[in-house]
PyMOL commands that place a pseudoatom at each C-alpha (Angstrom):
pseudoatom trace, name=CA, resn=UNK, resi=1, chain=A, elem=C, hetatm=0, pos=[8.139, -9.216, -28.755]
pseudoatom trace, name=CA, resn=UNK, resi=2, chain=A, elem=C, hetatm=0, pos=[11.388, -10.366, -28.544]
pseudoatom trace, name=CA, resn=UNK, resi=3, chain=A, elem=C, hetatm=0, pos=[13.395, -11.508, -25.083]
pseudoatom trace, name=CA, resn=UNK, resi=4, chain=A, elem=C, hetatm=0, pos=[17.033, -12.240, -23.945]
pseudoatom trace, name=CA, resn=UNK, resi=5, chain=A, elem=C, hetatm=0, pos=[17.602, -15.487, -22.358]
pseudoatom trace, name=CA, resn=UNK, resi=6, chain=A, elem=C, hetatm=0, pos=[17.186, -14.454, -18.759]
pseudoatom trace, name=CA, resn=UNK, resi=7, chain=A, elem=C, hetatm=0, pos=[13.701, -12.881, -19.341]
pseudoatom trace, name=CA, resn=UNK, resi=8, chain=A, elem=C, hetatm=0, pos=[12.622, -16.130, -21.352]
pseudoatom trace, name=CA, resn=UNK, resi=9, chain=A, elem=C, hetatm=0, pos=[13.673, -18.647, -18.574]
pseudoatom trace, name=CA, resn=UNK, resi=10, chain=A, elem=C, hetatm=0, pos=[11.652, -16.432, -16.134]
pseudoatom trace, name=CA, resn=UNK, resi=11, chain=A, elem=C, hetatm=0, pos=[8.566, -16.673, -18.584]
pseudoatom trace, name=CA, resn=UNK, resi=12, chain=A, elem=C, hetatm=0, pos=[9.198, -20.166, -19.058]
pseudoatom trace, name=CA, resn=UNK, resi=13, chain=A, elem=C, hetatm=0, pos=[9.998, -21.062, -15.383]
pseudoatom trace, name=CA, resn=UNK, resi=14, chain=A, elem=C, hetatm=0, pos=[6.405, -19.726, -14.225]
pseudoatom trace, name=CA, resn=UNK, resi=15, chain=A, elem=C, hetatm=0, pos=[4.301, -20.541, -17.451]
pseudoatom trace, name=CA, resn=UNK, resi=16, chain=A, elem=C, hetatm=0, pos=[3.932, -17.220, -18.786]
pseudoatom trace, name=CA, resn=UNK, resi=17, chain=A, elem=C, hetatm=0, pos=[5.216, -17.443, -22.571]
pseudoatom trace, name=CA, resn=UNK, resi=18, chain=A, elem=C, hetatm=0, pos=[1.661, -16.591, -23.597]
pseudoatom trace, name=CA, resn=UNK, resi=19, chain=A, elem=C, hetatm=0, pos=[0.368, -13.436, -24.508]
pseudoatom trace, name=CA, resn=UNK, resi=20, chain=A, elem=C, hetatm=0, pos=[-2.284, -13.257, -21.583]
pseudoatom trace, name=CA, resn=UNK, resi=21, chain=A, elem=C, hetatm=0, pos=[0.389, -13.511, -18.702]
pseudoatom trace, name=CA, resn=UNK, resi=22, chain=A, elem=C, hetatm=0, pos=[2.433, -11.049, -16.938]
pseudoatom trace, name=CA, resn=UNK, resi=23, chain=A, elem=C, hetatm=0, pos=[5.193, -11.738, -13.932]
pseudoatom trace, name=CA, resn=UNK, resi=24, chain=A, elem=C, hetatm=0, pos=[4.570, -9.877, -10.922]
pseudoatom trace, name=CA, resn=UNK, resi=25, chain=A, elem=C, hetatm=0, pos=[7.947, -9.246, -8.598]
pseudoatom trace, name=CA, resn=UNK, resi=26, chain=A, elem=C, hetatm=0, pos=[7.863, -8.380, -5.044]
pseudoatom trace, name=CA, resn=UNK, resi=27, chain=A, elem=C, hetatm=0, pos=[11.459, -7.271, -4.055]
pseudoatom trace, name=CA, resn=UNK, resi=28, chain=A, elem=C, hetatm=0, pos=[13.554, -6.797, -1.322]
pseudoatom trace, name=CA, resn=UNK, resi=29, chain=A, elem=C, hetatm=0, pos=[12.441, -5.773, 2.287]
pseudoatom trace, name=CA, resn=UNK, resi=30, chain=A, elem=C, hetatm=0, pos=[9.636, -8.556, 3.508]
pseudoatom trace, name=CA, resn=UNK, resi=31, chain=A, elem=C, hetatm=0, pos=[10.326, -9.897, 6.506]
pseudoatom trace, name=CA, resn=UNK, resi=32, chain=A, elem=C, hetatm=0, pos=[7.657, -11.903, 7.614]
pseudoatom trace, name=CA, resn=UNK, resi=33, chain=A, elem=C, hetatm=0, pos=[4.749, -9.420, 6.336]
pseudoatom trace, name=CA, resn=UNK, resi=34, chain=A, elem=C, hetatm=0, pos=[1.526, -10.398, 5.511]
pseudoatom trace, name=CA, resn=UNK, resi=35, chain=A, elem=C, hetatm=0, pos=[0.643, -10.072, 1.622]
pseudoatom trace, name=CA, resn=UNK, resi=36, chain=A, elem=C, hetatm=0, pos=[-2.537, -10.429, -0.432]
pseudoatom trace, name=CA, resn=UNK, resi=37, chain=A, elem=C, hetatm=0, pos=[-2.693, -10.690, -4.240]
pseudoatom trace, name=CA, resn=UNK, resi=38, chain=A, elem=C, hetatm=0, pos=[-5.932, -11.006, -5.787]
pseudoatom trace, name=CA, resn=UNK, resi=39, chain=A, elem=C, hetatm=0, pos=[-6.009, -11.288, -9.745]
pseudoatom trace, name=CA, resn=UNK, resi=40, chain=A, elem=C, hetatm=0, pos=[-9.277, -12.481, -11.778]
pseudoatom trace, name=CA, resn=UNK, resi=41, chain=A, elem=C, hetatm=0, pos=[-11.169, -13.037, -8.554]
pseudoatom trace, name=CA, resn=UNK, resi=42, chain=A, elem=C, hetatm=0, pos=[-8.451, -15.512, -7.269]
pseudoatom trace, name=CA, resn=UNK, resi=43, chain=A, elem=C, hetatm=0, pos=[-6.274, -15.186, -4.318]
pseudoatom trace, name=CA, resn=UNK, resi=44, chain=A, elem=C, hetatm=0, pos=[-2.783, -15.551, -5.855]
pseudoatom trace, name=CA, resn=UNK, resi=45, chain=A, elem=C, hetatm=0, pos=[-1.368, -15.606, -2.151]
pseudoatom trace, name=CA, resn=UNK, resi=46, chain=A, elem=C, hetatm=0, pos=[-2.611, -14.617, 1.173]
pseudoatom trace, name=CA, resn=UNK, resi=47, chain=A, elem=C, hetatm=0, pos=[0.509, -15.513, 3.398]
pseudoatom trace, name=CA, resn=UNK, resi=48, chain=A, elem=C, hetatm=0, pos=[3.363, -14.250, 5.187]
pseudoatom trace, name=CA, resn=UNK, resi=49, chain=A, elem=C, hetatm=0, pos=[6.347, -13.392, 3.050]
pseudoatom trace, name=CA, resn=UNK, resi=50, chain=A, elem=C, hetatm=0, pos=[9.783, -13.170, 3.194]
pseudoatom trace, name=CA, resn=UNK, resi=51, chain=A, elem=C, hetatm=0, pos=[12.751, -11.741, 1.248]
pseudoatom trace, name=CA, resn=UNK, resi=52, chain=A, elem=C, hetatm=0, pos=[15.147, -14.669, 0.446]
pseudoatom trace, name=CA, resn=UNK, resi=53, chain=A, elem=C, hetatm=0, pos=[18.428, -14.528, 2.233]
pseudoatom trace, name=CA, resn=UNK, resi=54, chain=A, elem=C, hetatm=0, pos=[20.336, -15.390, -1.223]
pseudoatom trace, name=CA, resn=UNK, resi=55, chain=A, elem=C, hetatm=0, pos=[17.702, -14.099, -3.937]
pseudoatom trace, name=CA, resn=UNK, resi=56, chain=A, elem=C, hetatm=0, pos=[16.645, -10.691, -4.860]
pseudoatom trace, name=CA, resn=UNK, resi=57, chain=A, elem=C, hetatm=0, pos=[12.717, -11.250, -4.364]
pseudoatom trace, name=CA, resn=UNK, resi=58, chain=A, elem=C, hetatm=0, pos=[10.559, -12.517, -1.921]
pseudoatom trace, name=CA, resn=UNK, resi=59, chain=A, elem=C, hetatm=0, pos=[7.891, -13.594, -4.412]
pseudoatom trace, name=CA, resn=UNK, resi=60, chain=A, elem=C, hetatm=0, pos=[7.125, -14.190, -7.953]
pseudoatom trace, name=CA, resn=UNK, resi=61, chain=A, elem=C, hetatm=0, pos=[3.718, -14.611, -9.334]
pseudoatom trace, name=CA, resn=UNK, resi=62, chain=A, elem=C, hetatm=0, pos=[2.173, -15.239, -12.782]
pseudoatom trace, name=CA, resn=UNK, resi=63, chain=A, elem=C, hetatm=0, pos=[-1.172, -13.233, -13.136]
pseudoatom trace, name=CA, resn=UNK, resi=64, chain=A, elem=C, hetatm=0, pos=[-3.245, -12.824, -16.134]
pseudoatom trace, name=CA, resn=UNK, resi=65, chain=A, elem=C, hetatm=0, pos=[-3.372, -9.754, -18.241]
pseudoatom trace, name=CA, resn=UNK, resi=66, chain=A, elem=C, hetatm=0, pos=[-7.007, -9.760, -18.533]
pseudoatom trace, name=CA, resn=UNK, resi=67, chain=A, elem=C, hetatm=0, pos=[-8.037, -8.558, -15.161]
pseudoatom trace, name=CA, resn=UNK, resi=68, chain=A, elem=C, hetatm=0, pos=[-7.079, -5.897, -12.449]
pseudoatom trace, name=CA, resn=UNK, resi=69, chain=A, elem=C, hetatm=0, pos=[-4.472, -7.000, -9.582]
pseudoatom trace, name=CA, resn=UNK, resi=70, chain=A, elem=C, hetatm=0, pos=[-4.967, -6.016, -6.066]
pseudoatom trace, name=CA, resn=UNK, resi=71, chain=A, elem=C, hetatm=0, pos=[-2.136, -5.938, -3.998]
pseudoatom trace, name=CA, resn=UNK, resi=72, chain=A, elem=C, hetatm=0, pos=[-2.500, -5.570, -0.137]
pseudoatom trace, name=CA, resn=UNK, resi=73, chain=A, elem=C, hetatm=0, pos=[0.141, -5.157, 2.280]
pseudoatom trace, name=CA, resn=UNK, resi=74, chain=A, elem=C, hetatm=0, pos=[-0.788, -5.120, 6.050]
pseudoatom trace, name=CA, resn=UNK, resi=75, chain=A, elem=C, hetatm=0, pos=[1.873, -4.246, 7.570]
pseudoatom trace, name=CA, resn=UNK, resi=76, chain=A, elem=C, hetatm=0, pos=[1.917, -0.659, 5.479]
pseudoatom trace, name=CA, resn=UNK, resi=77, chain=A, elem=C, hetatm=0, pos=[-1.588, -0.546, 5.578]
pseudoatom trace, name=CA, resn=UNK, resi=78, chain=A, elem=C, hetatm=0, pos=[-1.744, -0.023, 1.626]
pseudoatom trace, name=CA, resn=UNK, resi=79, chain=A, elem=C, hetatm=0, pos=[-3.677, -1.478, -1.301]
pseudoatom trace, name=CA, resn=UNK, resi=80, chain=A, elem=C, hetatm=0, pos=[-2.744, -1.132, -4.546]
pseudoatom trace, name=CA, resn=UNK, resi=81, chain=A, elem=C, hetatm=0, pos=[-4.940, -1.817, -7.718]
pseudoatom trace, name=CA, resn=UNK, resi=82, chain=A, elem=C, hetatm=0, pos=[-3.185, -2.601, -10.942]
pseudoatom trace, name=CA, resn=UNK, resi=83, chain=A, elem=C, hetatm=0, pos=[-5.326, -1.795, -13.935]
pseudoatom trace, name=CA, resn=UNK, resi=84, chain=A, elem=C, hetatm=0, pos=[-5.956, -4.255, -16.495]
pseudoatom trace, name=CA, resn=UNK, resi=85, chain=A, elem=C, hetatm=0, pos=[-4.770, -1.424, -19.118]
pseudoatom trace, name=CA, resn=UNK, resi=86, chain=A, elem=C, hetatm=0, pos=[-1.353, -1.026, -17.558]
pseudoatom trace, name=CA, resn=UNK, resi=87, chain=A, elem=C, hetatm=0, pos=[-0.609, -5.053, -16.996]
pseudoatom trace, name=CA, resn=UNK, resi=88, chain=A, elem=C, hetatm=0, pos=[-1.426, -6.012, -20.491]
pseudoatom trace, name=CA, resn=UNK, resi=89, chain=A, elem=C, hetatm=0, pos=[1.232, -3.862, -21.788]
pseudoatom trace, name=CA, resn=UNK, resi=90, chain=A, elem=C, hetatm=0, pos=[4.168, -5.553, -19.881]
pseudoatom trace, name=CA, resn=UNK, resi=91, chain=A, elem=C, hetatm=0, pos=[5.420, -8.753, -18.968]
pseudoatom trace, name=CA, resn=UNK, resi=92, chain=A, elem=C, hetatm=0, pos=[7.361, -8.040, -15.854]
pseudoatom trace, name=CA, resn=UNK, resi=93, chain=A, elem=C, hetatm=0, pos=[6.063, -5.872, -12.688]
pseudoatom trace, name=CA, resn=UNK, resi=94, chain=A, elem=C, hetatm=0, pos=[7.646, -5.067, -9.773]
pseudoatom trace, name=CA, resn=UNK, resi=95, chain=A, elem=C, hetatm=0, pos=[6.629, -4.241, -6.679]
pseudoatom trace, name=CA, resn=UNK, resi=96, chain=A, elem=C, hetatm=0, pos=[8.922, -2.556, -3.729]
pseudoatom trace, name=CA, resn=UNK, resi=97, chain=A, elem=C, hetatm=0, pos=[8.365, -1.343, -0.345]
pseudoatom trace, name=CA, resn=UNK, resi=98, chain=A, elem=C, hetatm=0, pos=[9.214, 2.257, -0.264]
pseudoatom trace, name=CA, resn=UNK, resi=99, chain=A, elem=C, hetatm=0, pos=[10.197, 2.442, 3.528]
pseudoatom trace, name=CA, resn=UNK, resi=100, chain=A, elem=C, hetatm=0, pos=[10.553, 6.439, 3.709]
pseudoatom trace, name=CA, resn=UNK, resi=101, chain=A, elem=C, hetatm=0, pos=[6.656, 6.890, 3.001]
pseudoatom trace, name=CA, resn=UNK, resi=102, chain=A, elem=C, hetatm=0, pos=[5.467, 3.324, 4.221]
pseudoatom trace, name=CA, resn=UNK, resi=103, chain=A, elem=C, hetatm=0, pos=[3.886, 2.775, 0.289]
pseudoatom trace, name=CA, resn=UNK, resi=104, chain=A, elem=C, hetatm=0, pos=[4.423, 0.615, -2.424]
pseudoatom trace, name=CA, resn=UNK, resi=105, chain=A, elem=C, hetatm=0, pos=[6.099, 1.340, -5.759]
pseudoatom trace, name=CA, resn=UNK, resi=106, chain=A, elem=C, hetatm=0, pos=[5.221, -0.054, -8.812]
pseudoatom trace, name=CA, resn=UNK, resi=107, chain=A, elem=C, hetatm=0, pos=[8.013, -0.319, -11.925]
pseudoatom trace, name=CA, resn=UNK, resi=108, chain=A, elem=C, hetatm=0, pos=[6.438, -1.723, -15.572]
pseudoatom trace, name=CA, resn=UNK, resi=109, chain=A, elem=C, hetatm=0, pos=[9.031, -3.590, -17.923]
pseudoatom trace, name=CA, resn=UNK, resi=110, chain=A, elem=C, hetatm=0, pos=[8.782, -5.297, -20.847]
pseudoatom trace, name=CA, resn=UNK, resi=111, chain=A, elem=C, hetatm=0, pos=[12.058, -6.914, -19.684]
pseudoatom trace, name=CA, resn=UNK, resi=112, chain=A, elem=C, hetatm=0, pos=[13.784, -8.252, -16.518]
pseudoatom trace, name=CA, resn=UNK, resi=113, chain=A, elem=C, hetatm=0, pos=[15.376, -5.761, -13.911]
pseudoatom trace, name=CA, resn=UNK, resi=114, chain=A, elem=C, hetatm=0, pos=[18.787, -7.191, -13.501]
pseudoatom trace, name=CA, resn=UNK, resi=115, chain=A, elem=C, hetatm=0, pos=[20.039, -7.566, -9.691]
pseudoatom trace, name=CA, resn=UNK, resi=116, chain=A, elem=C, hetatm=0, pos=[22.947, -5.040, -8.640]
for i in range(1, 116): cmd.bond("trace and resi %d" % i, "trace and resi %d" % (i + 1))
show_as sticks, trace
zoom trace
């Protein structure tokens, strides 16, 4: 799979260039919200998450695509389980908060979504 310069920069920065890794991006709308990310039975995050004031993302995590990824958002009281079959197909996975429905939206891409 070919990646453009920006995609490659993200993958290198998070040491995710190998096929076994994907990147998990948490978007706008996190204001000291408790978030938990578990991948391959390892807790990747269990802390308060806040969207940066100058950046488009709250957090970015490298995950292994050989295991499911469980995401828990305590404010919305929602859990989502991203299955291995989906993770393996994509390098960039985006989690956005849907305030109208108090839910999380998952978007799968093989390239980085540019910030508008």
